[in-house]
C-alpha positions, 0 to 999 in steps of 0.5 A: 500499499502506498503512503498516499493510500495510507494517508487517505485511509487514516484520514477517513478513519479519523473523520468517522470517529470525529463525526460519529460523536466520539466523546460528545453529543451529536448536537455539539458535533453538528455545531462545531465545524470538524477539521479534517484530521491529518495523519502522517506515516512513520516513514514520513516523520522526522525521526530524531535520534539521540547520539551519544555526545563524544567524550571530551579529550581526557587529561591524559590525552592533554598531557600527551600533547603538551609533552610533545609540544614542549619537546618540539619547542626545545627542538626548535630553539636548539636548531635556531640557536646560532653560533660555532659548531663545537663538541659541546654544542653537538653533544648537547644537541645529541642529548636532546635528540636522544631524549625524544623516545623517553619523552614519548614514553613519559607522555603516556598513553596518547589515547585517541591521539594514536595516529599523531603518536605514530607520526611523532614516533617517526620523528623520534626515529629520525632524531635517533639517527641524528644522534648517531650522526652527531656522534660520528661527527664528533669522532671525525673532528679534533678537539673543540669540533675543528677539522682540517680541510680536504682530509678524509675526516673533514669529508666524514665530518661534513657527511655526518653533520649534514646528515644530522641536520637533515634528519633533524629538519625532518624530525621537526616536520614530523613533530609539527605534523603530529601536533597538528594531527592531534589538534585536529582530533581535539577539535573533532571532539569539541575540545 
């Protein structure tokens, strides 16, 4: 049976009940004009469903994001620092790079930020590589970070230092991408 036929049949049944004096005298029925009853088929009604409201971002998830942001800022300051390249500077940078993986462990469970954690992990892997390369650059250079030009040590130093810079730059990008991903997830949950 089509929706139109159901509506017509329902309307006719409702009119019969109203005209038949349901709940009142026949005098009252005749004196008051009757309005046609309208009925809608359940398929035609707007159905409102209540969907569960997503749980806001938890304190643990917020802490995870704050740890990654804080580490990313420290990395940015280290990269932007000018000055001479010395053993002390390379060691300080290497120590910071080696701290990425422990930072992620300390940050704890990322919860719904898991996709962002995977990106941050890739950044930590790259920083681990940069740490190893800085170790090679330190080993190839003399005291204080000096090298003699046109020597095998100078070539090794340049390769290691440039590789460390490249890996660090890629890691910075990964950490920023992870933070952006987490912020997008946070917006999704209205936090």
